[in-house]
PDB file with SEQRES, HELIX, SHEET and CRYST1 records, atoms N, CA, C and O in Angstrom:
SEQRES   1 A   88  MET VAL ALA SER ASP ARG MET ASN LYS THR ARG ARG VAL          
SEQRES   2 A   88  VAL VAL GLU ARG LEU VAL PRO HIS PRO LYS TYR GLY LYS          
SEQRES   3 A   88  MET MET LYS ARG ARG THR ILE CYS HIS ALA HIS ASP GLU          
SEQRES   4 A   88  LEU ASN SER SER HIS VAL GLY ASP LEU VAL GLU ILE MET          
SEQRES   5 A   88  GLU THR ARG PRO LEU SER LYS LEU LYS ARG TRP ARG ILE          
SEQRES   6 A   88  VAL ARG ILE VAL ARG PRO GLY ALA GLN GLN ALA LEU GLY          
SEQRES   7 A   88  GLY GLU SER GLU ALA ASP ARG PRO LYS SER                      
HELIX    1 AA1 ALA A   73  LEU A   77  1                                   5    
HELIX    2 AA2 GLU A   82  ASP A   84  5                                   3    
SHEET    1 AA1 5 VAL A   2  SER A   4  0                                        
SHEET    2 AA1 5 THR A  10  PRO A  20 -1                                        
SHEET    3 AA1 5 MET A  27  HIS A  37 -1                                        
SHEET    4 AA1 5 LYS A  61  ARG A  70  1                                        
SHEET    5 AA1 5 LEU A  48  GLU A  53 -1                                        
CRYST1    1.000    1.000    1.000  90.00  90.00  90.00 P 1           1          
ATOM      1  N   MET A   1      18.034  -5.703  -0.817  1.00  0.00           N  
ATOM      2  CA  MET A   1      18.259  -4.287  -0.629  1.00  0.00           C  
ATOM      3  C   MET A   1      19.659  -3.972  -1.149  1.00  0.00           C  
ATOM      4  O   MET A   1      20.620  -4.656  -0.797  1.00  0.00           O  
ATOM      5  N   VAL A   2      19.777  -2.945  -1.981  1.00  0.00           N  
ATOM      6  CA  VAL A   2      21.075  -2.556  -2.535  1.00  0.00           C  
ATOM      7  C   VAL A   2      21.857  -1.813  -1.454  1.00  0.00           C  
ATOM      8  O   VAL A   2      21.386  -0.812  -0.913  1.00  0.00           O  
ATOM      9  N   ALA A   3      23.058  -2.314  -1.145  1.00  0.00           N  
ATOM     10  CA  ALA A   3      23.886  -1.721  -0.102  1.00  0.00           C  
ATOM     11  C   ALA A   3      24.953  -0.803  -0.681  1.00  0.00           C  
ATOM     12  O   ALA A   3      25.360   0.155  -0.023  1.00  0.00           O  
ATOM     13  N   SER A   4      25.415  -1.075  -1.901  1.00  0.00           N  
ATOM     14  CA  SER A   4      26.472  -0.266  -2.500  1.00  0.00           C  
ATOM     15  C   SER A   4      26.279  -0.213  -4.006  1.00  0.00           C  
ATOM     16  O   SER A   4      25.979  -1.226  -4.638  1.00  0.00           O  
ATOM     17  N   ASP A   5      26.453   0.983  -4.582  1.00  0.00           N  
ATOM     18  CA  ASP A   5      26.369   1.141  -6.035  1.00  0.00           C  
ATOM     19  C   ASP A   5      27.616   1.830  -6.581  1.00  0.00           C  
ATOM     20  O   ASP A   5      27.551   2.507  -7.608  1.00  0.00           O  
ATOM     21  N   ARG A   6      28.737   1.665  -5.910  1.00  0.00           N  
ATOM     22  CA  ARG A   6      29.967   2.343  -6.309  1.00  0.00           C  
ATOM     23  C   ARG A   6      30.622   1.730  -7.545  1.00  0.00           C  
ATOM     24  O   ARG A   6      31.302   2.426  -8.299  1.00  0.00           O  
ATOM     25  N   MET A   7      30.418   0.422  -7.755  1.00  0.00           N  
ATOM     26  CA  MET A   7      31.048  -0.243  -8.892  1.00  0.00           C  
ATOM     27  C   MET A   7      30.204  -0.071 -10.149  1.00  0.00           C  
ATOM     28  O   MET A   7      28.981   0.047 -10.074  1.00  0.00           O  
ATOM     29  N   ASN A   8      30.862  -0.058 -11.301  1.00  0.00           N  
ATOM     30  CA  ASN A   8      30.164   0.078 -12.570  1.00  0.00           C  
ATOM     31  C   ASN A   8      29.528  -1.249 -12.953  1.00  0.00           C  
ATOM     32  O   ASN A   8      30.218  -2.264 -13.040  1.00  0.00           O  
ATOM     33  N   LYS A   9      28.212  -1.251 -13.185  1.00  0.00           N  
ATOM     34  CA  LYS A   9      27.426  -2.420 -13.584  1.00  0.00           C  
ATOM     35  C   LYS A   9      27.386  -3.522 -12.533  1.00  0.00           C  
ATOM     36  O   LYS A   9      26.988  -4.646 -12.838  1.00  0.00           O  
ATOM     37  N   THR A  10      27.788  -3.227 -11.311  1.00  0.00           N  
ATOM     38  CA  THR A  10      27.745  -4.209 -10.227  1.00  0.00           C  
ATOM     39  C   THR A  10      27.123  -3.561  -9.001  1.00  0.00           C  
ATOM     40  O   THR A  10      27.439  -2.420  -8.662  1.00  0.00           O  
ATOM     41  N   ARG A  11      26.246  -4.289  -8.346  1.00  0.00           N  
ATOM     42  CA  ARG A  11      25.621  -3.805  -7.119  1.00  0.00           C  
ATOM     43  C   ARG A  11      25.859  -4.824  -6.024  1.00  0.00           C  
ATOM     44  O   ARG A  11      25.852  -6.032  -6.265  1.00  0.00           O  
ATOM     45  N   ARG A  12      26.070  -4.322  -4.820  1.00  0.00           N  
ATOM     46  CA  ARG A  12      26.218  -5.172  -3.646  1.00  0.00           C  
ATOM     47  C   ARG A  12      24.855  -5.249  -2.979  1.00  0.00           C  
ATOM     48  O   ARG A  12      24.346  -4.246  -2.477  1.00  0.00           O  
ATOM     49  N   VAL A  13      24.265  -6.434  -2.972  1.00  0.00           N  
ATOM     50  CA  VAL A  13      22.900  -6.623  -2.487  1.00  0.00           C  
ATOM     51  C   VAL A  13      22.949  -7.416  -1.182  1.00  0.00           C  
ATOM     52  O   VAL A  13      23.615  -8.447  -1.095  1.00  0.00           O  
ATOM     53  N   VAL A  14      22.236  -6.922  -0.174  1.00  0.00           N  
ATOM     54  CA  VAL A  14      22.160  -7.588   1.124  1.00  0.00           C  
ATOM     55  C   VAL A  14      20.810  -8.296   1.221  1.00  0.00           C  
ATOM     56  O   VAL A  14      19.755  -7.676   1.089  1.00  0.00           O  
ATOM     57  N   VAL A  15      20.866  -9.607   1.455  1.00  0.00           N  
ATOM     58  CA  VAL A  15      19.652 -10.407   1.626  1.00  0.00           C  
ATOM     59  C   VAL A  15      19.555 -10.758   3.102  1.00  0.00           C  
ATOM     60  O   VAL A  15      20.391 -11.495   3.626  1.00  0.00           O  
ATOM     61  N   GLU A  16      18.528 -10.227   3.776  1.00  0.00           N  
ATOM     62  CA  GLU A  16      18.351 -10.483   5.206  1.00  0.00           C  
ATOM     63  C   GLU A  16      17.265 -11.531   5.407  1.00  0.00           C  
ATOM     64  O   GLU A  16      16.282 -11.579   4.668  1.00  0.00           O  
ATOM     65  N   ARG A  17      17.462 -12.372   6.426  1.00  0.00           N  
ATOM     66  CA  ARG A  17      16.480 -13.394   6.762  1.00  0.00           C  
ATOM     67  C   ARG A  17      16.445 -13.565   8.275  1.00  0.00           C  
ATOM     68  O   ARG A  17      17.402 -13.220   8.969  1.00  0.00           O  
ATOM     69  N   LEU A  18      15.346 -14.094   8.777  1.00  0.00           N  
ATOM     70  CA  LEU A  18      15.202 -14.382  10.197  1.00  0.00           C  
ATOM     71  C   LEU A  18      15.303 -15.887  10.405  1.00  0.00           C  
ATOM     72  O   LEU A  18      14.611 -16.664   9.746  1.00  0.00           O  
ATOM     73  N   VAL A  19      16.169 -16.287  11.323  1.00  0.00           N  
ATOM     74  CA  VAL A  19      16.314 -17.705  11.653  1.00  0.00           C  
ATOM     75  C   VAL A  19      16.193 -17.870  13.167  1.00  0.00           C  
ATOM     76  O   VAL A  19      16.640 -17.002  13.917  1.00  0.00           O  
ATOM     77  N   PRO A  20      15.599 -18.962  13.623  1.00  0.00           N  
ATOM     78  CA  PRO A  20      15.505 -19.177  15.071  1.00  0.00           C  
ATOM     79  C   PRO A  20      16.841 -19.638  15.647  1.00  0.00           C  
ATOM     80  O   PRO A  20      17.593 -20.365  14.998  1.00  0.00           O  
ATOM     81  N   HIS A  21      17.120 -19.209  16.860  1.00  0.00           N  
ATOM     82  CA  HIS A  21      18.313 -19.677  17.567  1.00  0.00           C  
ATOM     83  C   HIS A  21      18.157 -21.169  17.819  1.00  0.00           C  
ATOM     84  O   HIS A  21      17.074 -21.619  18.192  1.00  0.00           O  
ATOM     85  N   PRO A  22      19.235 -21.955  17.618  1.00  0.00           N  
ATOM     86  CA  PRO A  22      19.094 -23.408  17.751  1.00  0.00           C  
ATOM     87  C   PRO A  22      18.635 -23.879  19.125  1.00  0.00           C  
ATOM     88  O   PRO A  22      17.906 -24.865  19.230  1.00  0.00           O  
ATOM     89  N   LYS A  23      19.053 -23.187  20.174  1.00  0.00           N  
ATOM     90  CA  LYS A  23      18.702 -23.633  21.519  1.00  0.00           C  
ATOM     91  C   LYS A  23      17.530 -22.861  22.112  1.00  0.00           C  
ATOM     92  O   LYS A  23      16.619 -23.457  22.686  1.00  0.00           O  
ATOM     93  N   TYR A  24      17.550 -21.541  21.975  1.00  0.00           N  
ATOM     94  CA  TYR A  24      16.569 -20.703  22.682  1.00  0.00           C  
ATOM     95  C   TYR A  24      15.354 -20.321  21.846  1.00  0.00           C  
ATOM     96  O   TYR A  24      14.326 -19.926  22.396  1.00  0.00           O  
ATOM     97  N   GLY A  25      15.459 -20.434  20.524  1.00  0.00           N  
ATOM     98  CA  GLY A  25      14.299 -20.159  19.690  1.00  0.00           C  
ATOM     99  C   GLY A  25      14.066 -18.701  19.355  1.00  0.00           C  
ATOM    100  O   GLY A  25      13.164 -18.389  18.578  1.00  0.00           O  
ATOM    101  N   LYS A  26      14.856 -17.796  19.921  1.00  0.00           N  
ATOM    102  CA  LYS A  26      14.690 -16.377  19.605  1.00  0.00           C  
ATOM    103  C   LYS A  26      15.054 -16.146  18.144  1.00  0.00           C  
ATOM    104  O   LYS A  26      16.027 -16.710  17.644  1.00  0.00           O  
ATOM    105  N   MET A  27      14.268 -15.314  17.462  1.00  0.00           N  
ATOM    106  CA  MET A  27      14.530 -15.032  16.055  1.00  0.00           C  
ATOM    107  C   MET A  27      15.720 -14.075  15.944  1.00  0.00           C  
ATOM    108  O   MET A  27      15.775 -13.037  16.603  1.00  0.00           O  
ATOM    109  N   MET A  28      16.671 -14.460  15.086  1.00  0.00           N  
ATOM    110  CA  MET A  28      17.876 -13.656  14.888  1.00  0.00           C  
ATOM    111  C   MET A  28      17.968 -13.243  13.425  1.00  0.00           C  
ATOM    112  O   MET A  28      17.555 -13.988  12.537  1.00  0.00           O  
ATOM    113  N   LYS A  29      18.518 -12.044  13.176  1.00  0.00           N  
ATOM    114  CA  LYS A  29      18.732 -11.583  11.809  1.00  0.00           C  
ATOM    115  C   LYS A  29      20.043 -12.150  11.283  1.00  0.00           C  
ATOM    116  O   LYS A  29      21.074 -12.091  11.954  1.00  0.00           O  
ATOM    117  N   ARG A  30      19.992 -12.688  10.100  1.00  0.00           N  
ATOM    118  CA  ARG A  30      21.187 -13.148   9.403  1.00  0.00           C  
ATOM    119  C   ARG A  30      21.163 -12.516   8.017  1.00  0.00           C  
ATOM    120  O   ARG A  30      20.093 -12.295   7.450  1.00  0.00           O  
ATOM    121  N   ARG A  31      22.341 -12.228   7.473  1.00  0.00           N  
ATOM    122  CA  ARG A  31      22.369 -11.603   6.159  1.00  0.00           C  
ATOM    123  C   ARG A  31      23.397 -12.275   5.263  1.00  0.00           C  
ATOM    124  O   ARG A  31      24.402 -12.818   5.722  1.00  0.00           O  
ATOM    125  N   THR A  32      23.108 -12.218   3.975  1.00  0.00           N  
ATOM    126  CA  THR A  32      23.995 -12.737   2.949  1.00  0.00           C  
ATOM    127  C   THR A  32      24.267 -11.600   1.977  1.00  0.00           C  
ATOM    128  O   THR A  32      23.348 -10.881   1.586  1.00  0.00           O  
ATOM    129  N   ILE A  33      25.523 -11.437   1.587  1.00  0.00           N  
ATOM    130  CA  ILE A  33      25.892 -10.373   0.659  1.00  0.00           C  
ATOM    131  C   ILE A  33      26.144 -11.003  -0.703  1.00  0.00           C  
ATOM    132  O   ILE A  33      26.950 -11.924  -0.834  1.00  0.00           O  
ATOM    133  N   CYS A  34      25.444 -10.494  -1.719  1.00  0.00           N  
ATOM    134  CA  CYS A  34      25.585 -10.986  -3.088  1.00  0.00           C  
ATOM    135  C   CYS A  34      26.041  -9.830  -3.974  1.00  0.00           C  
ATOM    136  O   CYS A  34      25.596  -8.695  -3.804  1.00  0.00           O  
ATOM    137  N   HIS A  35      26.918 -10.124  -4.907  1.00  0.00           N  
ATOM    138  CA  HIS A  35      27.306  -9.148  -5.917  1.00  0.00           C  
ATOM    139  C   HIS A  35      26.476  -9.447  -7.155  1.00  0.00           C  
ATOM    140  O   HIS A  35      26.571 -10.536  -7.721  1.00  0.00           O  
ATOM    141  N   ALA A  36      25.656  -8.480  -7.580  1.00  0.00           N  
ATOM    142  CA  ALA A  36      24.707  -8.699  -8.667  1.00  0.00           C  
ATOM    143  C   ALA A  36      25.024  -7.783  -9.841  1.00  0.00           C  
ATOM    144  O   ALA A  36      25.476  -6.652  -9.658  1.00  0.00           O  
ATOM    145  N   HIS A  37      24.782  -8.282 -11.046  1.00  0.00           N  
ATOM    146  CA  HIS A  37      25.038  -7.543 -12.275  1.00  0.00           C  
ATOM    147  C   HIS A  37      23.852  -6.643 -12.578  1.00  0.00           C  
ATOM    148  O   HIS A  37      22.704  -7.086 -12.537  1.00  0.00           O  
ATOM    149  N   ASP A  38      24.127  -5.372 -12.883  1.00  0.00           N  
ATOM    150  CA  ASP A  38      23.102  -4.396 -13.259  1.00  0.00           C  
ATOM    151  C   ASP A  38      23.582  -3.712 -14.536  1.00  0.00           C  
ATOM    152  O   ASP A  38      24.340  -2.744 -14.481  1.00  0.00           O  
ATOM    153  N   GLU A  39      23.141  -4.213 -15.671  1.00  0.00           N  
ATOM    154  CA  GLU A  39      23.660  -3.773 -16.974  1.00  0.00           C  
ATOM    155  C   GLU A  39      23.475  -2.280 -17.209  1.00  0.00           C  
ATOM    156  O   GLU A  39      24.367  -1.637 -17.763  1.00  0.00           O  
ATOM    157  N   LEU A  40      22.339  -1.709 -16.802  1.00  0.00           N  
ATOM    158  CA  LEU A  40      22.040  -0.303 -17.098  1.00  0.00           C  
ATOM    159  C   LEU A  40      22.384   0.648 -15.959  1.00  0.00           C  
ATOM    160  O   LEU A  40      22.111   1.844 -16.067  1.00  0.00           O  
ATOM    161  N   ASN A  41      22.970   0.161 -14.878  1.00  0.00           N  
ATOM    162  CA  ASN A  41      23.265   0.978 -13.701  1.00  0.00           C  
ATOM    163  C   ASN A  41      22.006   1.703 -13.206  1.00  0.00           C  
ATOM    164  O   ASN A  41      22.074   2.866 -12.806  1.00  0.00           O  
ATOM    165  N   SER A  42      20.868   1.020 -13.232  1.00  0.00           N  
ATOM    166  CA  SER A  42      19.604   1.656 -12.898  1.00  0.00           C  
ATOM    167  C   SER A  42      19.260   1.616 -11.415  1.00  0.00           C  
ATOM    168  O   SER A  42      18.439   2.413 -10.961  1.00  0.00           O  
ATOM    169  N   SER A  43      19.861   0.714 -10.650  1.00  0.00           N  
ATOM    170  CA  SER A  43      19.553   0.618  -9.220  1.00  0.00           C  
ATOM    171  C   SER A  43      20.558   1.433  -8.414  1.00  0.00           C  
ATOM    172  O   SER A  43      21.696   1.642  -8.835  1.00  0.00           O  
ATOM    173  N   HIS A  44      20.111   1.888  -7.245  1.00  0.00           N  
ATOM    174  CA  HIS A  44      20.948   2.716  -6.377  1.00  0.00           C  
ATOM    175  C   HIS A  44      20.783   2.263  -4.929  1.00  0.00           C  
ATOM    176  O   HIS A  44      19.944   1.414  -4.627  1.00  0.00           O  
ATOM    177  N   VAL A  45      21.585   2.834  -4.041  1.00  0.00           N  
ATOM    178  CA  VAL A  45      21.571   2.451  -2.627  1.00  0.00           C  
ATOM    179  C   VAL A  45      20.170   2.639  -2.051  1.00  0.00           C  
ATOM    180  O   VAL A  45      19.539   3.677  -2.254  1.00  0.00           O  
ATOM    181  N   GLY A  46      19.693   1.627  -1.333  1.00  0.00           N  
ATOM    182  CA  GLY A  46      18.394   1.697  -0.690  1.00  0.00           C  
ATOM    183  C   GLY A  46      17.271   1.076  -1.499  1.00  0.00           C  
ATOM    184  O   GLY A  46      16.177   0.880  -0.969  1.00  0.00           O  
ATOM    185  N   ASP A  47      17.505   0.759  -2.769  1.00  0.00           N  
ATOM    186  CA  ASP A  47      16.468   0.148  -3.593  1.00  0.00           C  
ATOM    187  C   ASP A  47      16.231  -1.291  -3.154  1.00  0.00           C  
ATOM    188  O   ASP A  47      17.169  -2.008  -2.805  1.00  0.00           O  
ATOM    189  N   LEU A  48      14.985  -1.699  -3.175  1.00  0.00           N  
ATOM    190  CA  LEU A  48      14.628  -3.093  -2.941  1.00  0.00           C  
ATOM    191  C   LEU A  48      14.563  -3.756  -4.306  1.00  0.00           C  
ATOM    192  O   LEU A  48      13.752  -3.365  -5.146  1.00  0.00           O  
ATOM    193  N   VAL A  49      15.411  -4.759  -4.538  1.00  0.00           N  
ATOM    194  CA  VAL A  49      15.519  -5.364  -5.862  1.00  0.00           C  
ATOM    195  C   VAL A  49      15.261  -6.861  -5.795  1.00  0.00           C  
ATOM    196  O   VAL A  49      15.378  -7.485  -4.740  1.00  0.00           O  
ATOM    197  N   GLU A  50      14.905  -7.422  -6.946  1.00  0.00           N  
ATOM    198  CA  GLU A  50      14.753  -8.863  -7.093  1.00  0.00           C  
ATOM    199  C   GLU A  50      15.949  -9.358  -7.889  1.00  0.00           C  
ATOM    200  O   GLU A  50      16.265  -8.818  -8.949  1.00  0.00           O  
ATOM    201  N   ILE A  51      16.625 -10.407  -7.366  1.00  0.00           N  
ATOM    202  CA  ILE A  51      17.797 -10.944  -8.050  1.00  0.00           C  
ATOM    203  C   ILE A  51      17.567 -12.403  -8.406  1.00  0.00           C  
ATOM    204  O   ILE A  51      16.766 -13.093  -7.775  1.00  0.00           O  
ATOM    205  N   MET A  52      18.282 -12.862  -9.425  1.00  0.00           N  
ATOM    206  CA  MET A  52      18.212 -14.274  -9.808  1.00  0.00           C  
ATOM    207  C   MET A  52      19.620 -14.799 -10.025  1.00  0.00           C  
ATOM    208  O   MET A  52      20.529 -14.050 -10.381  1.00  0.00           O  
ATOM    209  N   GLU A  53      19.789 -16.093  -9.807  1.00  0.00           N  
ATOM    210  CA  GLU A  53      21.085 -16.715  -9.983  1.00  0.00           C  
ATOM    211  C   GLU A  53      21.403 -16.815 -11.470  1.00  0.00           C  
ATOM    212  O   GLU A  53      20.508 -17.031 -12.288  1.00  0.00           O  
ATOM    213  N   THR A  54      22.675 -16.657 -11.817  1.00  0.00           N  
ATOM    214  CA  THR A  54      23.106 -16.736 -13.204  1.00  0.00           C  
ATOM    215  C   THR A  54      24.469 -17.413 -13.271  1.00  0.00           C  
ATOM    216  O   THR A  54      25.030 -17.795 -12.244  1.00  0.00           O  
ATOM    217  N   ARG A  55      24.991 -17.559 -14.464  1.00  0.00           N  
ATOM    218  CA  ARG A  55      26.314 -18.152 -14.620  1.00  0.00           C  
ATOM    219  C   ARG A  55      27.353 -17.227 -14.002  1.00  0.00           C  
ATOM    220  O   ARG A  55      27.076 -16.041 -13.824  1.00  0.00           O  
ATOM    221  N   PRO A  56      28.526 -17.723 -13.673  1.00  0.00           N  
ATOM    222  CA  PRO A  56      29.561 -16.858 -13.111  1.00  0.00           C  
ATOM    223  C   PRO A  56      29.968 -15.767 -14.101  1.00  0.00           C  
ATOM    224  O   PRO A  56      30.408 -16.061 -15.212  1.00  0.00           O  
ATOM    225  N   LEU A  57      29.818 -14.514 -13.693  1.00  0.00           N  
ATOM    226  CA  LEU A  57      30.167 -13.381 -14.546  1.00  0.00           C  
ATOM    227  C   LEU A  57      31.545 -12.835 -14.206  1.00  0.00           C  
ATOM    228  O   LEU A  57      32.194 -12.217 -15.051  1.00  0.00           O  
ATOM    229  N   SER A  58      31.990 -13.054 -12.994  1.00  0.00           N  
ATOM    230  CA  SER A  58      33.326 -12.639 -12.565  1.00  0.00           C  
ATOM    231  C   SER A  58      33.677 -13.461 -11.328  1.00  0.00           C  
ATOM    232  O   SER A  58      33.008 -14.446 -11.016  1.00  0.00           O  
ATOM    233  N   LYS A  59      34.721 -13.050 -10.634  1.00  0.00           N  
ATOM    234  CA  LYS A  59      35.157 -13.786  -9.443  1.00  0.00           C  
ATOM    235  C   LYS A  59      34.049 -13.843  -8.386  1.00  0.00           C  
ATOM    236  O   LYS A  59      33.859 -14.882  -7.753  1.00  0.00           O  
ATOM    237  N   LEU A  60      33.328 -12.760  -8.191  1.00  0.00           N  
ATOM    238  CA  LEU A  60      32.302 -12.706  -7.148  1.00  0.00           C  
ATOM    239  C   LEU A  60      30.876 -12.681  -7.685  1.00  0.00           C  
ATOM    240  O   LEU A  60      29.955 -13.090  -6.979  1.00  0.00           O  
ATOM    241  N   LYS A  61      30.668 -12.216  -8.905  1.00  0.00           N  
ATOM    242  CA  LYS A  61      29.309 -12.026  -9.417  1.00  0.00           C  
ATOM    243  C   LYS A  61      28.695 -13.331  -9.894  1.00  0.00           C  
ATOM    244  O   LYS A  61      29.177 -13.952 -10.842  1.00  0.00           O  
ATOM    245  N   ARG A  62      27.615 -13.740  -9.216  1.00  0.00           N  
ATOM    246  CA  ARG A  62      26.869 -14.932  -9.590  1.00  0.00           C  
ATOM    247  C   ARG A  62      25.371 -14.641  -9.669  1.00  0.00           C  
ATOM    248  O   ARG A  62      24.569 -15.564  -9.807  1.00  0.00           O  
ATOM    249  N   TRP A  63      24.991 -13.378  -9.583  1.00  0.00           N  
ATOM    250  CA  TRP A  63      23.589 -12.977  -9.531  1.00  0.00           C  
ATOM    251  C   TRP A  63      23.343 -11.862 -10.542  1.00  0.00           C  
ATOM    252  O   TRP A  63      24.279 -11.201 -10.993  1.00  0.00           O  
ATOM    253  N   ARG A  64      22.068 -11.658 -10.894  1.00  0.00           N  
ATOM    254  CA  ARG A  64      21.677 -10.608 -11.825  1.00  0.00           C  
ATOM    255  C   ARG A  64      20.423  -9.948 -11.283  1.00  0.00           C  
ATOM    256  O   ARG A  64      19.534 -10.624 -10.765  1.00  0.00           O  
ATOM    257  N   ILE A  65      20.349  -8.630 -11.402  1.00  0.00           N  
ATOM    258  CA  ILE A  65      19.161  -7.900 -10.945  1.00  0.00           C  
ATOM    259  C   ILE A  65      18.078  -8.041 -12.004  1.00  0.00           C  
ATOM    260  O   ILE A  65      18.287  -7.702 -13.169  1.00  0.00           O  
ATOM    261  N   VAL A  66      16.918  -8.543 -11.590  1.00  0.00           N  
ATOM    262  CA  VAL A  66      15.798  -8.753 -12.508  1.00  0.00           C  
ATOM    263  C   VAL A  66      14.960  -7.487 -12.600  1.00  0.00           C  
ATOM    264  O   VAL A  66      14.639  -7.031 -13.697  1.00  0.00           O  
ATOM    265  N   ARG A  67      14.603  -6.913 -11.442  1.00  0.00           N  
ATOM    266  CA  ARG A  67      13.783  -5.694 -11.451  1.00  0.00           C  
ATOM    267  C   ARG A  67      13.942  -4.959 -10.132  1.00  0.00           C  
ATOM    268  O   ARG A  67      14.383  -5.524  -9.131  1.00  0.00           O  
ATOM    269  N   ILE A  68      13.576  -3.695 -10.159  1.00  0.00           N  
ATOM    270  CA  ILE A  68      13.565  -2.875  -8.948  1.00  0.00           C  
ATOM    271  C   ILE A  68      12.148  -2.932  -8.397  1.00  0.00           C  
ATOM    272  O   ILE A  68      11.212  -2.444  -9.030  1.00  0.00           O  
ATOM    273  N   VAL A  69      11.992  -3.527  -7.219  1.00  0.00           N  
ATOM    274  CA  VAL A  69      10.673  -3.692  -6.612  1.00  0.00           C  
ATOM    275  C   VAL A  69      10.200  -2.362  -6.031  1.00  0.00           C  
ATOM    276  O   VAL A  69       9.063  -1.949  -6.259  1.00  0.00           O  
ATOM    277  N   ARG A  70      11.072  -1.695  -5.282  1.00  0.00           N  
ATOM    278  CA  ARG A  70      10.729  -0.406  -4.661  1.00  0.00           C  
ATOM    279  C   ARG A  70      11.964   0.482  -4.667  1.00  0.00           C  
ATOM    280  O   ARG A  70      13.005   0.082  -4.147  1.00  0.00           O  
ATOM    281  N   PRO A  71      11.875   1.690  -5.246  1.00  0.00           N  
ATOM    282  CA  PRO A  71      13.046   2.577  -5.224  1.00  0.00           C  
ATOM    283  C   PRO A  71      13.357   3.050  -3.813  1.00  0.00           C  
ATOM    284  O   PRO A  71      12.470   3.124  -2.963  1.00  0.00           O  
ATOM    285  N   GLY A  72      14.613   3.367  -3.573  1.00  0.00           N  
ATOM    286  CA  GLY A  72      15.045   3.834  -2.258  1.00  0.00           C  
ATOM    287  C   GLY A  72      14.594   5.244  -1.982  1.00  0.00           C  
ATOM    288  O   GLY A  72      13.972   5.887  -2.828  1.00  0.00           O  
ATOM    289  N   ALA A  73      14.910   5.725  -0.791  1.00  0.00           N  
ATOM    290  CA  ALA A  73      14.470   7.049  -0.354  1.00  0.00           C  
ATOM    291  C   ALA A  73      15.087   8.166  -1.186  1.00  0.00           C  
ATOM    292  O   ALA A  73      14.442   9.192  -1.404  1.00  0.00           O  
ATOM    293  N   GLN A  74      16.318   7.992  -1.656  1.00  0.00           N  
ATOM    294  CA  GLN A  74      16.980   9.045  -2.418  1.00  0.00           C  
ATOM    295  C   GLN A  74      16.240   9.351  -3.716  1.00  0.00           C  
ATOM    296  O   GLN A  74      16.066  10.521  -4.057  1.00  0.00           O  
ATOM    297  N   GLN A  75      15.796   8.313  -4.459  1.00  0.00           N  
ATOM    298  CA  GLN A  75      15.078   8.560  -5.705  1.00  0.00           C  
ATOM    299  C   GLN A  75      13.673   9.089  -5.437  1.00  0.00           C  
ATOM    300  O   GLN A  75      13.177   9.948  -6.166  1.00  0.00           O  
ATOM    301  N   ALA A  76      13.040   8.579  -4.397  1.00  0.00           N  
ATOM    302  CA  ALA A  76      11.670   8.992  -4.100  1.00  0.00           C  
ATOM    303  C   ALA A  76      11.617  10.473  -3.741  1.00  0.00           C  
ATOM    304  O   ALA A  76      10.670  11.169  -4.108  1.00  0.00           O  
ATOM    305  N   LEU A  77      12.631  10.954  -3.025  1.00  0.00           N  
ATOM    306  CA  LEU A  77      12.661  12.354  -2.629  1.00  0.00           C  
ATOM    307  C   LEU A  77      13.282  13.237  -3.702  1.00  0.00           C  
ATOM    308  O   LEU A  77      13.152  14.460  -3.650  1.00  0.00           O  
ATOM    309  N   GLY A  78      13.944  12.639  -4.658  1.00  0.00           N  
ATOM    310  CA  GLY A  78      14.592  13.424  -5.704  1.00  0.00           C  
ATOM    311  C   GLY A  78      15.857  14.106  -5.225  1.00  0.00           C  
ATOM    312  O   GLY A  78      16.324  15.059  -5.848  1.00  0.00           O  
ATOM    313  N   GLY A  79      16.419  13.626  -4.120  1.00  0.00           N  
ATOM    314  CA  GLY A  79      17.614  14.238  -3.548  1.00  0.00           C  
ATOM    315  C   GLY A  79      18.865  13.833  -4.282  1.00  0.00           C  
ATOM    316  O   GLY A  79      18.877  12.872  -5.051  1.00  0.00           O  
ATOM    317  N   GLU A  80      19.924  14.588  -4.029  1.00  0.00           N  
ATOM    318  CA  GLU A  80      21.198  14.266  -4.653  1.00  0.00           C  
ATOM    319  C   GLU A  80      22.059  13.505  -3.678  1.00  0.00           C  
ATOM    320  O   GLU A  80      21.909  13.649  -2.465  1.00  0.00           O  
ATOM    321  N   SER A  81      22.953  12.703  -4.193  1.00  0.00           N  
ATOM    322  CA  SER A  81      23.825  11.914  -3.346  1.00  0.00           C  
ATOM    323  C   SER A  81      25.085  12.690  -3.032  1.00  0.00           C  
ATOM    324  O   SER A  81      25.301  13.780  -3.561  1.00  0.00           O  
ATOM    325  N   GLU A  82      25.925  12.124  -2.162  1.00  0.00           N  
ATOM    326  CA  GLU A  82      27.195  12.760  -1.790  1.00  0.00           C  
ATOM    327  C   GLU A  82      28.097  12.951  -3.000  1.00  0.00           C  
ATOM    328  O   GLU A  82      28.805  13.954  -3.088  1.00  0.00           O  
ATOM    329  N   ALA A  83      28.083  12.011  -3.930  1.00  0.00           N  
ATOM    330  CA  ALA A  83      28.966  12.083  -5.098  1.00  0.00           C  
ATOM    331  C   ALA A  83      28.556  13.212  -6.042  1.00  0.00           C  
ATOM    332  O   ALA A  83      29.398  13.730  -6.775  1.00  0.00           O  
ATOM    333  N   ASP A  84      27.266  13.607  -6.039  1.00  0.00           N  
ATOM    334  CA  ASP A  84      26.792  14.643  -6.946  1.00  0.00           C  
ATOM    335  C   ASP A  84      27.110  16.050  -6.457  1.00  0.00           C  
ATOM    336  O   ASP A  84      27.123  16.994  -7.247  1.00  0.00           O  
ATOM    337  N   ARG A  85      27.368  16.196  -5.162  1.00  0.00           N  
ATOM    338  CA  ARG A  85      27.604  17.526  -4.613  1.00  0.00           C  
ATOM    339  C   ARG A  85      29.019  18.009  -4.954  1.00  0.00           C  
ATOM    340  O   ARG A  85      29.962  17.218  -4.960  1.00  0.00           O  
ATOM    341  N   PRO A  86      29.162  19.303  -5.234  1.00  0.00           N  
ATOM    342  CA  PRO A  86      30.503  19.821  -5.530  1.00  0.00           C  
ATOM    343  C   PRO A  86      31.365  19.847  -4.267  1.00  0.00           C  
ATOM    344  O   PRO A  86      30.872  20.098  -3.167  1.00  0.00           O  
ATOM    345  N   LYS A  87      32.635  19.587  -4.444  1.00  0.00           N  
ATOM    346  CA  LYS A  87      33.567  19.595  -3.312  1.00  0.00           C  
ATOM    347  C   LYS A  87      33.968  21.032  -2.995  1.00  0.00           C  
ATOM    348  O   LYS A  87      34.247  21.815  -3.903  1.00  0.00           O  
ATOM    349  N   SER A  88      33.997  21.388  -1.680  1.00  0.00           N  
ATOM    350  CA  SER A  88      34.383  22.752  -1.329  1.00  0.00           C  
ATOM    351  C   SER A  88      35.777  22.840  -0.810  1.00  0.00           C  
ATOM    352  O   SER A  88      36.243  23.928  -0.472  1.00  0.00           O  
TER     353      SER A  88                                                      
END                                                                             
């Protein structure tokens, strides 16, 4: 899931997984944050994306966006983001 699209050609992707607690067995949410390369700036916040590992592209970028699996709510509704609105 894309968490941030503020950087140019870079997306912050959150990968969530469920792991059992070592002692009690209750399922807990754990997340990993990856910085992924998006050459065309085509993904936006809320999109479900597929990423793959690649060579180091920068200090933090080690992943690349392969495809957008499901667009986020903003694109589906055709709404504008906070950055698109004029400042009053």
